[in-house]
LOTORLUM-815256 format. One line per 3 residues: number of its first residue (from 1); their letters; for each residue x, y, z of N, C-alpha, C. Coordinates in nm, 3 decimals. Layout:
# residues N
NUM	a	X,Y,Z,X,Y,Z,X,Y,Z ~ ...
This chain:
# residues 101
1	xxx	-0.538,0.617,-1.091,-0.557,0.578,-0.954,-0.444,0.483,-0.913 ~ -0.390,0.503,-0.798,-0.281,0.419,-0.748,-0.337,0.287,-0.699 ~ -0.260,0.182,-0.720,-0.297,0.050,-0.671,-0.196,0.011,-0.565
4	xxx	-0.245,-0.047,-0.458,-0.157,-0.087,-0.349,-0.122,-0.234,-0.363 ~ 0.004,-0.266,-0.339,0.052,-0.404,-0.345,0.110,-0.437,-0.208 ~ 0.078,-0.553,-0.158,0.133,-0.598,-0.031,0.284,-0.611,-0.044
7	xxx	0.357,-0.542,0.042,0.503,-0.540,0.032,0.562,-0.679,0.047 ~ 0.513,-0.757,0.141,0.569,-0.892,0.162,0.544,-0.982,0.041 ~ 0.430,-0.965,-0.026,0.403,-1.045,-0.146,0.498,-1.005,-0.259
10	xxx	0.526,-0.876,-0.270,0.619,-0.828,-0.373,0.760,-0.880,-0.346 ~ 0.804,-0.873,-0.222,0.937,-0.922,-0.186,0.947,-1.072,-0.215 ~ 0.844,-1.147,-0.179,0.844,-1.292,-0.204,0.853,-1.321,-0.354
13	xxx	0.781,-1.245,-0.436,0.785,-1.266,-0.580,0.923,-1.236,-0.637 ~ 0.985,-1.129,-0.591,1.120,-1.095,-0.639,1.220,-1.203,-0.596 ~ 1.207,-1.250,-0.472,1.296,-1.357,-0.425,1.278,-1.485,-0.507
16	xxx	1.153,-1.514,-0.545,1.128,-1.630,-0.633,1.195,-1.612,-0.768 ~ 1.188,-1.489,-0.821,1.252,-1.462,-0.951,1.404,-1.478,-0.941 ~ 1.461,-1.436,-0.829,1.606,-1.453,-0.810,1.641,-1.601,-0.812
19	xxx	1.565,-1.682,-0.738,1.592,-1.827,-0.733,1.578,-1.890,-0.872 ~ 1.472,-1.851,-0.944,1.453,-1.904,-1.080,1.570,-1.868,-1.170 ~ 1.609,-1.741,-1.163,1.718,-1.693,-1.248,1.849,-1.763,-1.212
22	xxx	1.876,-1.780,-1.083,1.998,-1.848,-1.040,2.001,-1.993,-1.088 ~ 1.885,-2.057,-1.090,1.882,-2.197,-1.133,1.894,-2.211,-1.285 ~ 1.861,-2.107,-1.362,1.863,-2.112,-1.507,1.997,-2.070,-1.568
25	xxx	2.067,-1.982,-1.502,2.182,-1.918,-1.567,2.307,-2.004,-1.565 ~ 2.385,-1.995,-1.670,2.520,-2.054,-1.665,2.604,-1.975,-1.565 ~ 2.702,-2.039,-1.506,2.776,-1.979,-1.396,2.839,-1.843,-1.426
28	xxx	2.888,-1.821,-1.546,2.959,-1.696,-1.573,2.889,-1.609,-1.676 ~ 2.762,-1.623,-1.691,2.686,-1.544,-1.787,2.656,-1.407,-1.726 ~ 2.711,-1.302,-1.784,2.697,-1.166,-1.731,2.554,-1.114,-1.735
31	xxx	2.477,-1.155,-1.836,2.338,-1.109,-1.846,2.259,-1.155,-1.724 ~ 2.267,-1.284,-1.692,2.190,-1.337,-1.579,2.242,-1.281,-1.447 ~ 2.372,-1.263,-1.437,2.430,-1.204,-1.316,2.379,-1.062,-1.298
34	xxx	2.369,-0.988,-1.407,2.316,-0.852,-1.401,2.170,-0.849,-1.361 ~ 2.093,-0.945,-1.411,1.952,-0.951,-1.376,1.935,-0.980,-1.226 ~ 2.013,-1.074,-1.176,2.007,-1.105,-1.032,2.047,-0.984,-0.950
37	xxx	2.151,-0.915,-0.994,2.195,-0.795,-0.924,2.085,-0.689,-0.921 ~ 2.014,-0.674,-1.032,1.904,-0.577,-1.039,1.792,-0.614,-0.942 ~ 1.757,-0.742,-0.939,1.653,-0.788,-0.845,1.694,-0.757,-0.701
40	xxx	1.819,-0.785,-0.669,1.867,-0.760,-0.533,1.869,-0.611,-0.501 ~ 1.897,-0.529,-0.602,1.892,-0.384,-0.582,1.751,-0.336,-0.552 ~ 1.654,-0.394,-0.620,1.514,-0.359,-0.594,1.475,-0.400,-0.452
43	xxx	1.521,-0.517,-0.408,1.492,-0.560,-0.271,1.549,-0.462,-0.168 ~ 1.669,-0.409,-0.194,1.729,-0.312,-0.103,1.644,-0.184,-0.097 ~ 1.592,-0.143,-0.211,1.505,-0.025,-0.214,1.378,-0.051,-0.135
46	xxx	1.319,-0.168,-0.154,1.197,-0.202,-0.082,1.218,-0.204,0.069 ~ 1.339,-0.243,0.112,1.370,-0.245,0.255,1.368,-0.105,0.316 ~ 1.386,-0.002,0.234,1.388,0.134,0.286,1.249,0.195,0.296
49	xxx	1.149,0.131,0.235,1.014,0.186,0.236,0.944,0.154,0.367 ~ 0.876,0.254,0.418,0.800,0.236,0.541,0.660,0.188,0.507 ~ 0.616,0.086,0.577,0.481,0.034,0.557,0.401,0.064,0.682
52	xxx	0.289,0.129,0.665,0.203,0.161,0.778,0.081,0.071,0.774 ~ 0.053,0.012,0.887,-0.067,-0.069,0.900,-0.175,0.019,0.960 ~ -0.291,0.018,0.898,-0.404,0.096,0.948,-0.520,0.002,0.968
55	xxx	-0.578,0.006,1.087,-0.699,-0.071,1.113,-0.816,0.012,1.060 ~ -0.848,-0.010,0.932,-0.948,0.072,0.864,-1.085,0.057,0.929 ~ -1.119,-0.063,0.974,-1.249,-0.083,1.037,-1.260,-0.001,1.166
58	xxx	-1.154,-0.002,1.247,-1.153,0.077,1.370,-1.162,0.226,1.337 ~ -1.083,0.268,1.238,-1.085,0.409,1.196,-1.225,0.449,1.151 ~ -1.288,0.362,1.073,-1.423,0.390,1.022,-1.524,0.402,1.136
61	xxx	-1.517,0.310,1.233,-1.611,0.316,1.346,-1.588,0.442,1.430 ~ -1.463,0.480,1.450,-1.434,0.604,1.522,-1.486,0.724,1.445 ~ -1.467,0.720,1.313,-1.518,0.828,1.228,-1.670,0.839,1.240
64	xxx	-1.738,0.724,1.230,-1.885,0.726,1.240,-1.930,0.776,1.377 ~ -1.864,0.729,1.482,-1.900,0.771,1.617,-1.890,0.923,1.630 ~ -1.782,0.977,1.578,-1.759,1.122,1.589,-1.852,1.200,1.497
67	xxx	-1.862,1.158,1.372,-1.935,1.238,1.273,-2.085,1.208,1.268 ~ -2.122,1.082,1.281,-2.264,1.047,1.271,-2.338,1.091,1.396 ~ -2.281,1.056,1.511,-2.349,1.088,1.636,-2.313,1.226,1.688
70	xxx	-2.204,1.281,1.641,-2.161,1.411,1.691,-2.186,1.525,1.595 ~ -2.243,1.497,1.478,-2.264,1.600,1.377,-2.412,1.621,1.356 ~ -2.462,1.730,1.407,-2.605,1.758,1.396,-2.644,1.807,1.258
73	xxx	-2.545,1.840,1.174,-2.575,1.890,1.040,-2.612,1.778,0.943 ~ -2.566,1.658,0.971,-2.596,1.544,0.884,-2.723,1.480,0.939 ~ -2.827,1.476,0.857,-2.956,1.431,0.908,-3.006,1.300,0.846
76	xxx	-2.971,1.270,0.724,-3.022,1.150,0.660,-2.909,1.053,0.632 ~ -2.946,0.928,0.608,-2.846,0.826,0.578,-2.774,0.860,0.448 ~ -2.847,0.908,0.347,-2.782,0.941,0.220,-2.685,1.058,0.237
79	xxx	-2.719,1.154,0.322,-2.626,1.263,0.349,-2.501,1.210,0.419 ~ -2.520,1.117,0.513,-2.406,1.060,0.584,-2.319,0.979,0.489 ~ -2.380,0.905,0.397,-2.302,0.827,0.300,-2.219,0.920,0.212
82	xxx	-2.279,1.030,0.167,-2.206,1.126,0.084,-2.092,1.190,0.164 ~ -2.120,1.226,0.288,-2.021,1.287,0.375,-1.905,1.190,0.400 ~ -1.937,1.062,0.425,-1.837,0.959,0.451,-1.752,0.934,0.326
85	xxx	-1.817,0.924,0.211,-1.744,0.902,0.086,-1.646,1.016,0.060 ~ -1.691,1.138,0.081,-1.604,1.254,0.061,-1.485,1.250,0.157 ~ -1.512,1.217,0.282,-1.405,1.213,0.382,-1.299,1.109,0.344
88	xxx	-1.341,0.988,0.309,-1.245,0.882,0.277,-1.176,0.906,0.144 ~ -1.242,0.973,0.050,-1.176,1.010,-0.074,-1.063,1.109,-0.044 ~ -1.092,1.210,0.037,-0.989,1.308,0.073,-0.877,1.243,0.154
91	xxx	-0.912,1.147,0.239,-0.811,1.075,0.316,-0.718,0.999,0.222 ~ -0.774,0.935,0.119,-0.693,0.864,0.021,-0.598,0.957,-0.053 ~ -0.645,1.076,-0.087,-0.559,1.174,-0.154,-0.443,1.215,-0.064
94	xxx	-0.472,1.235,0.064,-0.367,1.272,0.159,-0.262,1.162,0.169 ~ -0.307,1.037,0.176,-0.214,0.927,0.188,-0.127,0.917,0.063 ~ -0.186,0.936,-0.055,-0.108,0.932,-0.179,0.000,1.040,-0.180
97	xxx	-0.030,1.155,-0.124,0.066,1.265,-0.122,0.166,1.252,-0.007 ~ 0.145,1.154,0.079,0.238,1.133,0.191,0.209,1.223,0.310 ~ 0.091,1.279,0.317,0.053,1.365,0.429,0.019,1.275,0.548
100	xx	0.067,1.310,0.665,0.039,1.234,0.787,-0.108,1.246,0.820 ~ -0.173,1.131,0.847,-0.314,1.131,0.883,-0.336,1.082,1.023
């Protein structure tokens, strides 16, 4: 299962590691210079990633409004819970595959 990490928290942690490494290394030590360069390369990669913000609560309420009140096939709360769980599981799979939702 994929775990999501807040992009800004990850960037802040990498920037902290750069500062730590810069404060520890001797001025001309190639190992530390390479490590700093690698950290900066990762930051450049992270800058290219698109982060989408989703108001999950709003999405959930819209989903319930449409499916709970608009779906005559779902009759009990347990059926609705199963239907909702299935929907959000499939939504998660789509997001992992990069499918637009």
